[in-house]
C-alpha beads as a LAMMPS data file, in Angstrom:
LAMMPS data file: protein, C-alpha beads

146 atoms
145 bonds

1 atom types
1 bond types

-500.0 500.0 xlo xhi
-500.0 500.0 ylo yhi
-500.0 500.0 zlo zhi

Masses

1 110.0

Atoms # bond

1 1 1 -446.608 350.364 278.343
2 1 1 -447.812 348.883 281.298
3 1 1 -448.898 351.328 284.185
4 1 1 -445.653 351.506 286.565
5 1 1 -446.412 350.282 290.190
6 1 1 -445.297 351.193 293.948
7 1 1 -444.274 348.924 296.668
8 1 1 -442.963 348.248 299.666
9 1 1 -440.667 345.772 300.393
10 1 1 -439.488 344.057 304.065
11 1 1 -435.995 341.928 303.467
12 1 1 -434.572 340.433 306.229
13 1 1 -430.748 339.511 306.405
14 1 1 -430.171 336.507 308.678
15 1 1 -426.689 336.708 310.121
16 1 1 -424.974 334.006 312.272
17 1 1 -424.186 335.129 315.844
18 1 1 -420.552 336.270 315.028
19 1 1 -421.491 337.764 311.879
20 1 1 -419.115 335.759 310.119
21 1 1 -421.702 334.130 307.738
22 1 1 -425.190 335.055 306.198
23 1 1 -427.816 332.669 305.239
24 1 1 -428.692 332.981 301.568
25 1 1 -431.644 331.360 299.896
26 1 1 -431.080 329.852 296.030
27 1 1 -434.033 331.218 294.528
28 1 1 -436.317 328.581 292.216
29 1 1 -435.920 328.727 288.937
30 1 1 -438.753 331.033 288.223
31 1 1 -437.503 333.937 290.397
32 1 1 -433.628 332.931 289.472
33 1 1 -434.626 334.065 285.352
34 1 1 -436.522 337.125 286.290
35 1 1 -434.115 338.632 288.698
36 1 1 -431.202 337.236 286.833
37 1 1 -429.298 335.899 289.802
38 1 1 -429.406 332.424 292.205
39 1 1 -429.159 333.593 295.683
40 1 1 -431.046 336.100 297.679
41 1 1 -431.741 337.409 301.540
42 1 1 -435.607 336.294 302.927
43 1 1 -438.179 338.674 301.958
44 1 1 -440.796 339.757 299.848
45 1 1 -443.864 342.258 299.487
46 1 1 -444.984 343.912 302.508
47 1 1 -449.136 343.471 302.623
48 1 1 -451.479 346.506 302.583
49 1 1 -452.042 347.438 306.092
50 1 1 -449.072 345.174 307.253
51 1 1 -446.205 346.363 309.713
52 1 1 -443.217 346.545 308.202
53 1 1 -441.869 344.089 311.312
54 1 1 -444.772 342.387 310.633
55 1 1 -444.040 341.647 307.360
56 1 1 -440.542 340.069 308.068
57 1 1 -441.951 337.770 310.727
58 1 1 -444.544 336.433 307.943
59 1 1 -441.561 336.243 305.415
60 1 1 -439.360 334.421 307.599
61 1 1 -441.546 332.135 308.878
62 1 1 -443.081 331.565 305.433
63 1 1 -440.042 331.246 303.524
64 1 1 -437.432 329.261 306.034
65 1 1 -440.037 327.945 308.977
66 1 1 -438.595 329.608 311.379
67 1 1 -440.132 332.168 313.940
68 1 1 -438.447 334.745 315.084
69 1 1 -438.925 337.542 318.101
70 1 1 -439.955 340.869 316.610
71 1 1 -437.388 342.645 319.510
72 1 1 -434.767 340.393 317.909
73 1 1 -435.341 342.723 313.927
74 1 1 -433.350 345.345 313.405
75 1 1 -434.070 348.113 310.990
76 1 1 -430.120 348.616 309.406
77 1 1 -431.394 350.265 305.749
78 1 1 -434.318 351.780 303.548
79 1 1 -433.246 351.488 299.779
80 1 1 -435.385 353.101 297.357
81 1 1 -435.464 351.159 293.725
82 1 1 -437.197 353.792 291.166
83 1 1 -436.452 351.171 288.814
84 1 1 -436.724 347.662 290.230
85 1 1 -438.095 346.800 287.073
86 1 1 -439.789 348.343 283.945
87 1 1 -443.158 348.884 285.591
88 1 1 -441.919 348.865 289.079
89 1 1 -440.587 351.501 291.925
90 1 1 -439.962 349.753 295.390
91 1 1 -438.784 351.197 298.388
92 1 1 -437.188 348.039 300.561
93 1 1 -436.527 348.179 304.479
94 1 1 -433.527 345.948 304.801
95 1 1 -433.675 344.475 308.792
96 1 1 -431.207 342.195 310.455
97 1 1 -431.364 339.079 312.839
98 1 1 -429.146 336.819 314.325
99 1 1 -429.919 333.318 314.102
100 1 1 -428.282 329.994 314.829
101 1 1 -426.676 327.653 312.104
102 1 1 -427.622 324.455 313.510
103 1 1 -431.536 326.124 313.380
104 1 1 -434.228 323.640 311.196
105 1 1 -434.734 325.324 308.451
106 1 1 -437.562 324.242 306.163
107 1 1 -438.117 326.331 302.216
108 1 1 -441.142 326.784 300.630
109 1 1 -441.673 326.605 296.889
110 1 1 -439.926 330.026 296.387
111 1 1 -436.450 328.655 296.893
112 1 1 -434.785 325.533 295.799
113 1 1 -432.163 325.533 298.730
114 1 1 -430.227 327.486 300.941
115 1 1 -426.759 327.783 302.573
116 1 1 -424.621 329.243 305.052
117 1 1 -422.104 331.663 303.090
118 1 1 -419.206 332.792 304.890
119 1 1 -418.749 336.832 304.136
120 1 1 -415.465 336.104 302.894
121 1 1 -416.597 333.588 300.399
122 1 1 -419.875 335.088 298.901
123 1 1 -421.318 333.273 295.602
124 1 1 -421.714 335.648 292.419
125 1 1 -424.798 335.679 291.266
126 1 1 -427.006 337.616 294.013
127 1 1 -429.287 339.898 294.194
128 1 1 -427.135 342.692 296.027
129 1 1 -423.447 343.055 295.085
130 1 1 -421.056 341.568 297.427
131 1 1 -419.818 344.910 298.496
132 1 1 -423.581 345.541 299.580
133 1 1 -423.593 341.841 301.795
134 1 1 -420.380 343.208 303.511
135 1 1 -421.505 346.771 304.165
136 1 1 -425.113 345.114 305.636
137 1 1 -423.264 343.224 307.696
138 1 1 -421.653 345.875 309.208
139 1 1 -424.944 347.662 310.102
140 1 1 -426.116 344.576 311.471
141 1 1 -422.963 344.066 313.703
142 1 1 -423.389 347.578 315.002
143 1 1 -427.473 347.606 315.272
144 1 1 -427.648 343.780 317.037
145 1 1 -424.789 344.591 318.937
146 1 1 -426.144 347.090 321.213

Bonds

1 1 1 2
2 1 2 3
3 1 3 4
4 1 4 5
5 1 5 6
6 1 6 7
7 1 7 8
8 1 8 9
9 1 9 10
10 1 10 11
11 1 11 12
12 1 12 13
13 1 13 14
14 1 14 15
15 1 15 16
16 1 16 17
17 1 17 18
18 1 18 19
19 1 19 20
20 1 20 21
21 1 21 22
22 1 22 23
23 1 23 24
24 1 24 25
25 1 25 26
26 1 26 27
27 1 27 28
28 1 28 29
29 1 29 30
30 1 30 31
31 1 31 32
32 1 32 33
33 1 33 34
34 1 34 35
35 1 35 36
36 1 36 37
37 1 37 38
38 1 38 39
39 1 39 40
40 1 40 41
41 1 41 42
42 1 42 43
43 1 43 44
44 1 44 45
45 1 45 46
46 1 46 47
47 1 47 48
48 1 48 49
49 1 49 50
50 1 50 51
51 1 51 52
52 1 52 53
53 1 53 54
54 1 54 55
55 1 55 56
56 1 56 57
57 1 57 58
58 1 58 59
59 1 59 60
60 1 60 61
61 1 61 62
62 1 62 63
63 1 63 64
64 1 64 65
65 1 65 66
66 1 66 67
67 1 67 68
68 1 68 69
69 1 69 70
70 1 70 71
71 1 71 72
72 1 72 73
73 1 73 74
74 1 74 75
75 1 75 76
76 1 76 77
77 1 77 78
78 1 78 79
79 1 79 80
80 1 80 81
81 1 81 82
82 1 82 83
83 1 83 84
84 1 84 85
85 1 85 86
86 1 86 87
87 1 87 88
88 1 88 89
89 1 89 90
90 1 90 91
91 1 91 92
92 1 92 93
93 1 93 94
94 1 94 95
95 1 95 96
96 1 96 97
97 1 97 98
98 1 98 99
99 1 99 100
100 1 100 101
101 1 101 102
102 1 102 103
103 1 103 104
104 1 104 105
105 1 105 106
106 1 106 107
107 1 107 108
108 1 108 109
109 1 109 110
110 1 110 111
111 1 111 112
112 1 112 113
113 1 113 114
114 1 114 115
115 1 115 116
116 1 116 117
117 1 117 118
118 1 118 119
119 1 119 120
120 1 120 121
121 1 121 122
122 1 122 123
123 1 123 124
124 1 124 125
125 1 125 126
126 1 126 127
127 1 127 128
128 1 128 129
129 1 129 130
130 1 130 131
131 1 131 132
132 1 132 133
133 1 133 134
134 1 134 135
135 1 135 136
136 1 136 137
137 1 137 138
138 1 138 139
139 1 139 140
140 1 140 141
141 1 141 142
142 1 142 143
143 1 143 144
144 1 144 145
145 1 145 146
């Protein structure tokens, strides 16, 4: 069996101003097949020596072409996934940000499409459950409304 690996992930949940919608990315075919899900939040691995906030800013810039202000990002949850796969143990730091729905989105090769989903009509094949996304929206609203 392959040696198990450990890593840190930075995830950014991007909401509209009134927290009624979330921006989700439709991942490319390879990622959809690997993850058994179509839609997910912006995010990825934290590089060795990289601060969490910098990983968030980098992933947002790489995946949707948007430059966020670090002061507008808030940590809302830490999730441990000891068996995210048979060979990988991950800790995900989940951040939230607000973005104008009219902001221009430029996808990289990791995603085929994006959409602002109303929280009452989330898609079925997501990396996170609908209940998890709703919970994250409540945490985000609380943190970002301070």
